[in-house]
C-alpha positions as CSV (number, residue, x, y, z in Angstrom):
1,M,-104.2,109.3,146.4
2,P,-105.5,105.9,146.6
3,T,-106.7,104.1,143.6
4,P,-108.8,100.8,143.2
5,P,-107.6,97.6,141.6
6,S,-106.9,98.0,137.9
7,Q,-109.4,96.7,135.4
8,S,-109.0,95.6,131.9
9,I,-111.3,96.6,129.1
10,D,-112.6,93.7,126.7
11,E,-114.2,93.2,123.5
12,S,-117.7,92.3,125.2
13,I,-118.8,96.0,125.8
14,R,-122.4,96.2,124.9
15,R,-123.3,99.3,127.1
16,V,-121.1,102.4,127.8
17,T,-121.8,105.6,130.0
18,V,-120.2,108.5,128.7
19,M,-119.8,110.9,131.7
20,G,-120.0,114.5,130.6
21,L,-121.4,115.7,127.1
22,G,-120.6,119.3,127.8
23,R,-122.4,122.3,126.5
24,F,-120.1,122.5,123.7
25,G,-120.5,118.7,122.8
26,G,-117.0,117.6,124.4
27,G,-118.6,114.0,124.7
28,Q,-120.2,114.0,121.3
29,G,-117.3,112.4,119.4
30,V,-116.8,109.5,121.8
31,A,-120.6,108.9,122.1
32,R,-121.1,108.7,118.2
33,W,-118.0,106.3,118.1
34,W,-119.5,103.8,120.2
35,L,-123.1,104.2,118.7
36,D,-121.2,103.6,115.2
37,R,-120.0,100.2,116.9
38,G,-123.5,99.3,117.7
39,V,-123.2,99.7,121.4
40,D,-125.9,101.0,123.6
41,V,-124.7,104.6,124.8
42,H,-126.0,106.4,127.8
43,V,-124.9,110.0,128.4
44,T,-124.9,111.4,131.6
45,D,-124.3,115.2,132.5
46,Q,-125.2,117.6,135.3
47,A,-126.0,120.2,133.0
48,T,-129.7,120.4,132.3
49,Q,-131.7,119.2,129.2
50,D,-132.0,123.2,128.4
51,Q,-128.4,124.0,128.7
52,L,-127.4,120.9,126.4
53,A,-130.0,121.4,123.9
54,E,-127.9,121.7,121.0
55,P,-125.4,118.8,121.6
56,V,-128.3,116.7,122.5
57,A,-130.2,117.4,119.4
58,V,-126.8,116.6,117.3
59,L,-126.5,113.1,119.0
60,R,-130.4,112.3,118.3
61,E,-129.8,112.8,114.6
62,H,-127.5,109.8,114.7
63,D,-128.7,106.8,112.6
64,R,-128.6,104.4,115.8
65,H,-130.3,107.0,118.0
66,D,-132.6,104.2,119.4
67,Q,-129.5,103.1,121.3
68,L,-129.0,106.3,122.9
69,T,-130.4,107.3,126.2
70,F,-129.7,110.5,128.3
71,Q,-129.6,111.3,132.3
72,L,-129.1,115.1,132.5
73,G,-129.4,117.3,135.4
74,E,-127.8,115.0,137.7
75,H,-125.7,111.7,137.8
76,L,-127.0,108.5,139.2
77,E,-124.7,105.9,140.7
78,T,-126.5,103.0,138.9
79,D,-125.3,104.7,135.6
80,F,-121.7,104.1,136.8
81,T,-122.1,100.6,138.4
82,E,-124.6,98.9,136.0
83,T,-122.7,99.5,132.7
84,D,-119.6,97.8,130.8
85,L,-117.6,100.8,130.6
86,V,-117.4,104.4,131.9
87,V,-115.9,107.1,129.6
88,A,-115.4,110.3,131.6
89,N,-114.5,113.7,130.6
90,P,-111.0,114.9,131.3
91,A,-112.7,118.1,132.7
92,V,-114.1,116.2,135.9
93,A,-111.7,117.7,138.7
94,L,-110.1,115.4,141.3
95,P,-111.4,112.2,139.4
96,W,-109.7,110.0,142.0
97,A,-112.1,111.6,144.6
98,N,-115.3,111.6,142.5
99,P,-118.2,109.5,144.0
100,Y,-119.4,108.2,140.8
101,L,-116.1,107.3,139.5
102,Q,-115.1,105.6,142.6
103,A,-118.5,103.6,142.5
104,A,-117.6,102.5,139.1
105,W,-114.3,101.3,140.3
106,A,-115.6,99.6,143.3
107,A,-118.1,97.7,141.1
108,G,-115.1,96.4,138.7
109,V,-116.5,98.6,135.9
110,P,-113.3,99.9,134.0
111,V,-113.1,103.8,133.4
112,T,-111.5,105.5,130.5
113,T,-111.4,108.7,128.5
114,E,-111.7,109.7,124.7
115,I,-107.9,110.3,124.4
116,A,-107.1,107.0,125.9
117,L,-109.3,105.3,123.5
118,A,-107.8,107.1,120.6
119,I,-104.2,106.5,121.2
120,T,-104.6,102.8,120.9
121,H,-105.3,103.7,117.1
122,L,-102.2,105.5,116.9
123,N,-98.9,104.7,115.5
124,R,-96.8,106.2,118.3
125,R,-93.6,106.9,116.3
126,R,-95.9,109.5,114.2
127,V,-97.2,111.4,117.3
128,I,-95.8,114.8,118.5
129,G,-97.3,115.5,121.9
130,I,-97.4,119.0,123.1
131,T,-98.1,120.1,126.9
132,G,-97.3,123.1,128.9
133,T,-98.9,125.7,130.9
134,A,-98.8,128.3,128.2
135,G,-98.2,128.3,124.6
136,K,-99.1,124.7,123.9
137,S,-102.1,125.3,121.8
138,T,-99.9,127.7,119.8
139,T,-96.9,125.4,119.4
140,A,-99.3,122.6,118.5
141,A,-101.0,124.7,115.9
142,M,-97.6,126.0,114.5
143,T,-96.1,122.6,114.3
144,H,-99.3,121.4,112.3
145,H,-99.1,124.6,110.1
146,A,-95.2,124.0,109.5
147,L,-95.8,120.3,108.7
148,L,-98.6,121.2,106.0
149,G,-96.2,123.8,104.7
150,C,-93.4,121.2,104.3
151,G,-95.8,118.9,102.4
152,A,-96.3,116.6,105.1
153,R,-99.9,114.9,105.8
154,S,-100.7,116.1,109.5
155,I,-103.7,116.1,111.7
156,L,-104.1,118.3,114.8
157,A,-106.1,117.0,117.5
158,G,-106.3,116.7,121.3
159,N,-107.0,119.5,123.5
160,I,-107.2,121.6,120.5
161,G,-108.7,119.7,117.8
162,G,-111.6,117.3,116.9
163,S,-112.1,113.7,118.1
164,L,-109.4,111.5,116.7
165,L,-111.9,108.7,117.1
166,L,-113.8,110.0,114.1
167,N,-110.9,110.1,111.9
168,L,-109.5,106.7,112.3
169,E,-109.4,106.0,108.5
170,E,-107.5,109.2,107.8
171,L,-105.1,108.3,110.6
172,E,-103.8,105.6,108.4
173,Q,-102.7,108.0,105.7
174,V,-101.0,110.7,107.5
175,D,-97.4,111.4,108.3
176,A,-97.8,112.9,111.5
177,V,-100.4,113.3,114.4
178,V,-100.0,116.6,116.5
179,L,-101.9,116.2,119.9
180,E,-102.0,119.1,122.4
181,L,-102.1,117.4,125.7
182,S,-103.5,118.7,128.9
183,S,-102.5,117.8,132.5
184,A,-105.7,116.0,133.0
185,M,-105.2,114.0,129.7
186,L,-101.9,113.1,130.8
187,W,-103.1,112.0,134.1
188,W,-105.5,109.4,132.5
189,L,-102.8,108.3,130.1
190,G,-100.5,107.1,133.1
191,A,-98.3,110.1,133.6
192,T,-97.9,109.7,137.2
193,D,-97.6,107.2,140.0
194,D,-101.3,107.6,141.0
195,A,-102.6,107.0,137.5
196,P,-106.0,105.7,137.3
197,P,-106.7,101.9,137.1
198,G,-106.2,100.4,133.5
199,A,-104.2,103.6,132.2
200,P,-102.6,102.9,129.0
201,N,-99.2,104.2,130.1
202,W,-98.4,105.8,126.9
203,S,-96.3,108.6,125.8
204,P,-95.9,110.2,122.5
205,S,-92.7,109.5,120.6
206,I,-91.7,113.3,120.4
207,A,-92.7,115.1,123.5
208,I,-92.7,118.8,123.7
209,T,-93.1,120.9,127.0
210,T,-93.5,124.3,126.3
211,N,-93.1,125.6,130.0
212,V,-94.7,124.6,133.5
213,E,-96.0,127.0,135.9
214,A,-98.6,126.6,138.7
215,N,-102.2,126.0,137.2
216,H,-105.3,124.2,137.4
217,L,-105.1,123.6,141.1
218,D,-108.8,123.3,141.3
219,W,-108.3,119.9,139.1
220,H,-105.4,118.6,140.6
221,G,-105.5,119.7,144.5
222,T,-101.9,120.5,144.7
223,E,-99.3,121.9,142.4
224,S,-97.0,119.1,142.8
225,H,-99.5,116.8,141.1
226,Y,-100.1,119.3,138.3
227,R,-96.3,119.7,137.8
228,A,-95.9,115.7,138.0
229,C,-98.6,115.2,135.3
230,K,-96.8,117.7,132.9
231,K,-93.5,116.2,133.4
232,G,-95.0,112.7,132.8
233,I,-95.4,113.2,129.1
234,T,-92.2,111.4,128.8
235,R,-92.7,108.8,131.5
236,H,-93.4,105.9,129.1
237,Q,-91.1,107.1,126.2
238,Q,-88.9,104.3,124.6
239,P,-85.3,104.3,123.2
240,G,-85.0,106.6,120.3
241,D,-88.0,108.9,121.3
242,H,-87.5,112.5,121.7
243,D,-88.1,115.1,124.8
244,I,-87.8,118.5,123.5
245,A,-88.1,121.3,126.1
246,A,-88.0,125.1,125.7
247,G,-84.5,126.8,125.8
248,E,-82.8,129.9,125.0
249,H,-82.4,130.7,121.1
250,D,-80.2,133.5,119.9
251,E,-81.7,133.4,116.4
252,L,-84.7,135.6,115.8
253,L,-87.0,134.2,113.4
254,P,-89.1,136.0,110.8
255,L,-92.7,135.2,112.2
256,A,-96.0,136.8,111.6
257,V,-97.1,136.6,115.1
258,P,-95.4,138.9,118.0
259,G,-93.7,138.3,121.2
260,M,-90.6,136.5,122.3
261,H,-92.7,133.6,123.7
262,N,-93.7,133.0,120.1
263,Q,-90.2,132.9,119.2
264,H,-89.7,130.1,121.7
265,N,-92.8,128.4,120.4
266,A,-91.6,128.2,116.9
267,Q,-88.3,127.0,117.8
268,L,-89.9,124.1,119.3
269,A,-92.1,123.6,116.3
270,I,-89.2,123.6,114.1
271,E,-87.3,121.0,116.0
272,A,-90.5,118.7,116.4
273,V,-90.6,118.9,112.3
274,T,-87.1,118.2,111.9
275,R,-87.2,115.3,114.4
276,M,-89.9,113.7,112.6
277,G,-87.8,113.5,109.6
278,C,-90.5,115.7,107.7
279,A,-88.3,118.7,106.5
280,S,-84.8,120.2,106.8
281,R,-84.6,123.0,109.3
282,D,-84.6,125.9,106.8
283,Q,-87.8,124.4,105.1
284,A,-89.4,124.3,108.5
285,I,-88.3,127.8,109.5
286,E,-89.8,129.0,106.2
287,A,-93.0,127.0,106.6
288,V,-93.5,128.3,110.4
289,S,-92.9,131.9,109.4
290,T,-96.5,132.2,107.8
291,F,-98.1,130.9,110.7
292,P,-100.9,133.6,111.3
293,G,-101.7,132.9,114.9
294,L,-104.9,131.5,116.8
295,P,-108.1,133.3,117.5
296,H,-107.9,134.5,121.3
297,R,-104.2,134.1,121.4
298,L,-102.8,137.6,121.0
299,E,-105.2,137.8,118.4
300,R,-104.8,141.3,116.6
301,L,-108.2,142.9,116.4
302,P,-109.0,145.9,114.1
303,S,-107.9,149.2,115.8
304,F,-109.9,152.3,116.6
305,G,-108.0,155.2,115.6
306,T,-104.5,155.0,116.2
307,N,-105.0,152.5,119.3
308,A,-104.0,148.8,118.8
309,C,-106.3,146.0,120.2
310,F,-105.5,142.5,121.1
311,N,-107.4,139.6,122.1
312,D,-105.8,137.3,124.3
313,S,-108.7,135.5,126.3
314,K,-107.1,132.2,126.0
315,S,-104.7,133.7,128.7
316,T,-106.0,131.9,132.0
317,T,-102.8,132.0,134.3
318,P,-100.8,135.2,135.5
319,G,-97.7,133.9,133.5
320,A,-99.5,133.8,130.5
321,T,-100.6,137.4,130.8
322,M,-96.9,138.5,131.5
323,L,-96.0,137.0,128.3
324,A,-98.6,138.9,126.5
325,I,-97.5,142.1,128.2
326,D,-94.0,141.5,127.1
327,A,-94.8,140.9,123.7
328,M,-96.0,144.4,123.1
329,P,-93.5,147.1,121.8
330,D,-94.0,149.4,124.9
331,P,-95.8,147.9,128.0
332,A,-95.9,151.2,129.7
333,R,-98.6,152.0,127.0
334,V,-101.0,148.9,127.7
335,H,-104.2,149.1,129.0
336,L,-104.8,145.7,130.5
337,I,-108.2,144.0,131.2
338,A,-107.7,141.1,133.5
339,G,-109.5,139.1,136.0
340,G,-112.0,136.1,136.3
341,Y,-111.9,132.9,138.1
342,D,-108.2,132.4,139.5
343,K,-108.5,128.4,139.8
344,G,-106.7,128.8,143.4
345,L,-103.5,130.7,141.7
346,E,-101.8,133.6,143.2
347,M,-102.4,136.9,141.6
348,D,-99.1,138.3,142.9
349,A,-97.5,138.8,139.4
350,L,-100.4,140.5,138.0
351,T,-100.7,143.1,140.9
352,Q,-97.1,143.7,141.0
353,R,-96.9,144.5,137.2
354,A,-99.8,146.6,137.1
355,P,-98.1,150.0,138.1
356,S,-95.7,149.8,135.3
357,L,-98.7,149.6,132.8
358,A,-100.8,152.6,131.4
359,G,-103.9,151.0,133.4
360,L,-105.2,147.8,135.0
361,Y,-109.1,147.2,134.5
362,A,-110.3,144.4,136.9
363,I,-113.2,142.2,136.1
364,G,-115.0,138.9,137.5
365,A,-114.7,137.4,140.6
366,T,-111.1,138.4,141.2
367,G,-111.8,141.9,140.0
368,A,-112.1,143.7,143.3
369,G,-109.0,142.0,144.8
370,L,-106.7,142.6,141.9
371,A,-108.0,146.4,141.9
372,D,-107.4,147.0,145.5
373,A,-104.0,145.1,145.4
374,S,-102.8,146.8,142.3
375,G,-104.4,150.4,142.3
376,G,-106.2,149.4,139.3
377,H,-110.1,149.9,138.3
378,D,-112.8,147.6,139.6
379,C,-114.9,147.4,136.5
380,G,-116.7,144.2,137.3
381,T,-118.0,143.5,133.6
382,L,-116.0,143.3,130.7
383,E,-118.1,146.0,129.0
384,A,-117.2,148.5,131.9
385,A,-113.6,147.8,131.6
386,V,-113.5,148.5,127.9
387,A,-115.4,151.6,128.4
388,C,-113.2,152.7,131.1
389,A,-109.8,151.9,129.4
390,V,-111.2,153.6,126.1
391,S,-112.1,156.7,128.1
392,R,-108.2,157.0,129.4
393,M,-106.4,155.9,126.3
394,Q,-104.1,158.3,124.6
395,D,-103.4,158.1,120.6
396,G,-100.9,155.1,120.3
397,D,-102.0,153.1,123.4
398,V,-102.7,149.5,123.2
399,L,-105.8,147.8,124.7
400,L,-105.2,144.1,125.8
401,L,-107.5,141.6,127.0
402,S,-105.2,139.0,128.7
403,P,-107.2,138.1,131.7
404,G,-104.7,135.8,133.5
405,C,-107.9,133.8,135.0
406,A,-110.4,131.4,133.9
407,S,-113.6,132.6,132.3
408,W,-116.2,130.6,134.2
409,D,-117.5,133.1,136.5
410,Q,-119.1,135.1,133.7
411,F,-118.6,133.1,130.5
412,D,-118.9,129.6,129.7
413,N,-115.4,129.4,128.1
414,Y,-112.5,131.7,127.0
415,E,-113.9,131.8,123.4
416,E,-117.2,133.4,124.6
417,R,-115.0,135.9,126.5
418,G,-112.9,136.7,123.5
419,N,-116.0,137.0,121.1
420,R,-117.6,139.4,123.6
421,F,-114.7,141.6,123.5
422,R,-114.5,141.6,119.8
423,S,-118.2,142.5,119.7
424,I,-117.9,145.4,122.2
425,L,-115.1,146.7,120.1
426,D,-117.1,146.4,116.9
427,A,-120.0,148.4,118.6
428,I,-117.2,151.3,119.6
429,R,-116.1,151.3,115.9
430,R,-119.6,151.7,114.6
431,T,-120.4,154.6,116.9
432,P,-120.3,157.9,115.2
């Protein structure tokens, strides 16, 4: 993948283009940070004014909103060529082929991301970076929870937390920064041979990889590129740094969250805490044992009758769904709701597992194909899937939403999908 010549970022920046505000304000933090520095900020997004009403309103409350402009509903090439810096949203797929970013590079305009700006303010020796196809959010949250439980001052950020740029003063006071790093973020940080011009070529002092399976092929184009970005979390490590990968452990930890995969996640978190020098292994085990889990990640919801219900909407790959199924005491009693936008991934693991379950209820864009290949039920919508599953459940069965697919065909994100599942179940419980 060819890239144009590298360009440096200097201190004379007076105008910044923020590419991608996002419906949930993903670009807010970096836009606010540049406004705080007295820079003219131009936000451009292909979503419309109506779609971005909330984050736009928040930014317009900034004290320096007079230095803020918007281009919504479409991008204009001049916004990328007549500026001092472009800050791209990592969600922009195939960025090396994006015509607007190509125009910026061709015009000699440097392009960066929020995470690339943020890491320049970090003491790398205090950073625990966590990546992986499944389990990175839970492992990051577990690590942060354990650090706090051991009395360390910790910040959780990156793909899971808020903007580090808005917490620079706090960064000077902490013992550790736990960063969840996506494959896209790692590409922008310099994880691969085809890294973008001006990439900082940075790796965390402690790097954790939970696992790597095919994912985000729509962003990367190929599985090999995705895997290279994940592997590249250690590319720029230095002597004395640590590379921690998942391994087999005989010890069963006293955890509050279910599943062998969470046992592996906890072992990674414990090793990170001890390598950071913040606690002994026994102290780390005691601290991580109270971790309650994260919303939408095997989140146990109130049951109805004798039936358990789990919201695992964050599962966006078939491998993650397999982990969720295996976390249940008896997979043969699991009624699985799966499907959505497949991101170009093969669904064979789901269809082959389906006959051993109590039922598979397919939704979204992949629904018909999943149902046809597995002998499951093509339900279309989440509401229809829940209704079908509940009508077939026996006492003691489990209802599990673990889609194995992204949510973008029917929902804005996995949180919305999980919240909808929760509200559907709440309505069922309220029904006399």
